[in-house]
Structures are given as C-alpha cells and as structure tokens.
C-alpha positions as CSV (number, residue, x, y, z in Angstrom):
1,M,0.0,0.0,0.0
2,P,2.7,2.6,0.8
3,R,4.2,1.9,-2.6
4,E,1.1,2.8,-4.5
5,H,1.0,6.0,-2.5
6,F,4.5,6.9,-3.6
7,R,3.7,6.2,-7.2
8,L,0.7,8.6,-7.2
9,L,2.8,11.4,-5.7
10,P,4.6,12.4,-9.0
11,V,1.3,12.4,-10.8
12,L,-0.3,14.7,-8.2
13,R,2.8,16.9,-8.3
14,N,2.4,17.4,-12.1
15,K,-1.2,18.3,-11.7
16,L,-0.6,20.8,-8.9
17,R,2.2,22.7,-10.6
18,G,0.0,25.5,-11.9
19,F,-1.0,27.1,-15.2
20,S,1.2,27.7,-18.2
21,L,1.7,31.2,-19.5
22,V,-0.4,30.4,-22.6
23,E,-3.3,29.3,-20.4
24,V,-3.1,32.5,-18.3
25,L,-3.0,34.7,-21.5
26,L,-5.9,32.8,-23.0
27,V,-8.0,33.5,-19.8
28,V,-7.0,37.2,-19.8
29,V,-8.1,37.5,-23.5
30,I,-11.4,35.8,-22.9
31,L,-12.2,37.9,-19.8
32,S,-11.2,41.1,-21.7
33,V,-13.6,40.2,-24.5
34,I,-16.5,39.5,-22.0
35,I,-15.9,42.7,-20.1
36,G,-15.7,44.7,-23.4
37,V,-19.0,43.2,-24.6
38,C,-20.6,44.0,-21.2
39,L,-19.4,47.6,-21.2
40,Y,-20.6,48.1,-24.8
41,A,-24.0,46.7,-23.9
42,L,-24.3,49.0,-20.8
43,N,-23.2,52.0,-22.9
44,A,-25.8,51.1,-25.6
45,A,-28.5,50.8,-22.9
46,Q,-27.6,54.2,-21.4
47,V,-27.7,55.8,-24.9
48,A,-31.1,54.3,-25.6
49,F,-32.4,55.4,-22.2
50,N,-31.1,59.0,-22.8
51,L,-32.7,59.1,-26.2
52,T,-36.0,57.8,-25.0
53,L,-36.1,60.2,-22.1
54,A,-35.3,63.1,-24.5
55,Q,-38.1,62.0,-26.8
56,R,-40.6,61.8,-24.0
57,N,-39.6,65.2,-22.6
58,L,-39.9,66.7,-26.1
59,Q,-43.3,65.1,-26.7
60,S,-44.5,66.4,-23.4
61,E,-43.3,69.9,-24.0
62,V,-44.7,70.1,-27.6
63,G,-48.1,68.8,-26.2
64,R,-48.1,71.3,-23.4
65,T,-47.3,74.1,-25.8
66,I,-50.0,73.3,-28.3
67,G,-52.4,72.7,-25.4
68,W,-51.9,76.2,-24.1
69,I,-52.4,77.8,-27.5
70,V,-55.5,75.7,-28.5
71,K,-57.1,76.4,-25.1
72,D,-56.6,80.2,-25.4
73,T,-57.6,80.5,-29.1
74,R,-60.8,78.6,-28.6
75,Q,-61.8,81.5,-26.4
76,A,-61.1,84.1,-29.1
77,V,-63.0,85.7,-31.9
78,S,-61.6,85.5,-35.5
79,W,-62.0,89.2,-36.3
80,D,-60.2,90.2,-33.1
81,I,-57.2,88.0,-34.0
82,A,-57.3,89.4,-37.5
83,D,-57.5,93.0,-36.3
84,N,-54.3,92.6,-34.3
85,N,-52.0,92.0,-37.4
86,P,-51.4,88.3,-37.1
87,T,-48.3,86.7,-38.7
88,P,-46.9,83.2,-38.7
89,D,-44.9,84.2,-35.6
90,Y,-47.4,86.4,-33.8
91,I,-51.1,86.4,-32.6
92,K,-52.8,88.7,-30.2
93,F,-56.5,88.6,-29.0
94,R,-58.9,89.1,-26.2
95,Q,-60.8,86.2,-24.7
96,V,-64.6,86.0,-24.9
97,T,-66.2,86.7,-21.5
98,G,-69.9,86.4,-22.5
99,W,-72.6,87.7,-24.9
100,D,-73.6,91.3,-25.2
101,T,-77.4,91.1,-25.7
102,V,-77.7,94.8,-26.5
103,N,-75.2,94.7,-29.5
104,N,-75.7,91.0,-30.3
105,T,-72.0,90.3,-30.2
106,F,-69.5,88.7,-27.9
107,S,-68.2,90.5,-24.9
108,L,-64.4,90.5,-24.8
109,S,-62.0,90.8,-21.9
110,S,-60.0,94.0,-21.5
111,N,-56.9,91.8,-21.2
112,H,-55.0,90.6,-24.2
113,I,-53.3,87.2,-24.7
114,E,-50.3,87.4,-27.0
115,Y,-48.1,84.7,-28.5
116,T,-44.8,85.5,-30.0
117,Y,-42.4,83.1,-31.7
118,N,-38.7,83.8,-31.4
119,A,-36.7,82.0,-34.1
120,V,-33.3,82.7,-32.5
121,A,-34.2,81.4,-29.0
122,H,-36.5,78.7,-30.3
123,T,-39.2,79.8,-27.9
124,I,-42.8,80.9,-27.9
125,T,-43.6,83.5,-25.3
126,R,-47.2,83.7,-24.0
127,R,-48.1,87.0,-22.4
128,D,-51.3,87.8,-20.5
129,I,-51.4,91.6,-20.8
130,G,-53.7,93.4,-18.5
131,G,-53.3,95.2,-15.1
132,T,-50.3,93.0,-14.5
133,T,-48.5,91.4,-17.4
134,R,-47.7,87.7,-16.8
135,E,-45.4,85.8,-19.1
136,W,-44.7,82.1,-19.8
137,I,-41.9,80.8,-22.1
138,L,-42.4,77.6,-24.1
139,N,-39.1,76.1,-25.3
140,N,-37.7,73.9,-28.1
141,V,-39.9,75.2,-30.9
142,F,-38.1,75.2,-34.2
143,A,-40.6,76.7,-36.8
144,S,-43.2,79.4,-37.1
145,P,-46.4,77.9,-35.4
146,F,-49.3,79.8,-36.9
147,F,-51.2,79.1,-40.2
148,T,-54.7,79.4,-41.6
149,I,-56.7,78.1,-44.5
150,D,-57.0,79.9,-47.8
151,S,-60.0,80.1,-50.1
152,S,-59.0,76.9,-51.9
153,G,-58.7,74.9,-48.7
154,G,-54.9,74.9,-48.5
155,I,-52.8,75.6,-45.4
156,V,-51.0,79.0,-45.7
157,A,-49.0,81.2,-43.4
158,L,-51.3,83.1,-41.0
159,N,-52.7,86.4,-42.4
160,A,-55.7,88.5,-41.6
161,V,-57.5,88.1,-44.9
162,D,-57.6,84.3,-45.0
163,L,-58.3,84.1,-41.2
164,R,-61.4,86.3,-41.6
165,T,-62.6,84.1,-44.4
166,S,-61.8,80.6,-43.1
167,K,-62.2,81.4,-39.3
168,Q,-59.6,78.6,-38.8
169,L,-56.3,78.8,-37.0
170,V,-53.9,75.9,-37.8
171,I,-51.2,75.5,-35.1
172,T,-48.2,73.4,-35.8
173,I,-45.5,73.0,-33.1
174,F,-42.3,71.5,-34.4
175,G,-40.1,70.6,-31.5
176,Q,-36.4,69.6,-31.6
177,S,-34.2,68.6,-28.8
178,S,-30.5,67.8,-28.6
179,V,-29.0,64.8,-26.7
180,L,-25.3,64.7,-26.1
181,N,-23.4,62.8,-28.9
182,L,-26.7,61.7,-30.5
183,P,-28.7,62.9,-33.5
184,D,-31.4,65.5,-32.6
185,T,-34.8,64.2,-31.7
186,T,-37.8,65.8,-33.3
187,Y,-41.6,65.8,-32.7
188,S,-44.4,67.8,-34.1
189,L,-48.1,68.2,-33.5
190,T,-50.7,70.0,-35.6
191,E,-54.1,71.2,-34.4
192,R,-56.8,73.0,-36.4
193,V,-59.0,75.3,-34.3
194,Q,-62.3,76.7,-35.5
195,I,-62.4,80.3,-34.2
196,R,-65.7,81.9,-33.3
197,N,-67.0,84.6,-35.5
198,G,-68.6,87.5,-33.5
C-alpha cells in the first residue's frame, strides 16, 4: 500500500504545478472580450435610455405648448385676432367673457393674450397683458407655429384676410431637442382650431 501511495505522488505533483503562460494569457483575453461586450451593452442601454427620455420630454413639451395655444384661441373671436395684425410668428387677441345682448355680439375681456415666436431662441412667449403682465416661455420650438386656411382649402401662413374668411387657425408645433453625442430628436403636432365669428 505505501508503494502505491508513492507512485501517485509524482502524478499529483504534475497536476498541482499551476497554469502555463499560454493558459493565463488565454483566460485574460477571454475575460477582456467578455468585459468589453458588457461595457458596450451597458453603454448602448444608457444611450437608448437617454434618447427615449429626451423624446418623451420633447413630446410632453410640444403637447403642453400646443395645449396652451389651443385652449386660449378657442376662447377668441376670429375678427379680433385678424384686427391685431397676425403673422406666422405672432397672434394677439382678447378672450370671450360672455354675450352682449344689446349689441348682439361677444363681450371681450379687457386683457390681451399674446403669443410671439422667437426663431433665434426657439421659444414661444405667452403674455397675459392686463393690469399685471404675466409671461410664460415655451421652449424647443423650431418653426413658425401659426397658419390658416386659404380660399382653396390649403394651409397657408397666417394672415388677416384668410383668417377672416376661413375662421380657422392651424397651429403646428415642431419641436427639436439635442441629446449629447446623438442625433437631434424631433416631434411635431398640428391642431386645427375653428375660431368663433362674432
């Protein structure tokens, strides 16, 4: 029995010697590849998350902007917008407060609501002009927002003549947002508002 024990000893010694340099290098290469793939996957997931977050924020901002304008203009009268020199970048109007039974027309607020598009800053500024002027700035707008319908039914840049005829305001908000090291994300909404005729 002791002889067998001594015969196994050289075999065990060979197995316990360790790894060769080639084996160690092979393991290092395999681990490097696995870590590289994992880092690439994590980076791709972070980029996708950032892009999705930017798109959702932009959609929310565009929706909020068009919501403000639609809500306000539904309370306007077409001739009042037309009388205040509307352009594709500017509208101004008073909101309807009721019906004047003596003159058979809408009663209008003494305050004005004004929307101004700034192409340099990519913003729309909403002003509530009255006793105290209040101002809201809506960001990431990259095109003139105001249009109307012409006599042939086509969408044209906002002007007083076509607005008086069609009594429709077409609002298009084209939003654009930048994400670091990624292509810009864009989103647009269009809403057609039938304006009251007083």
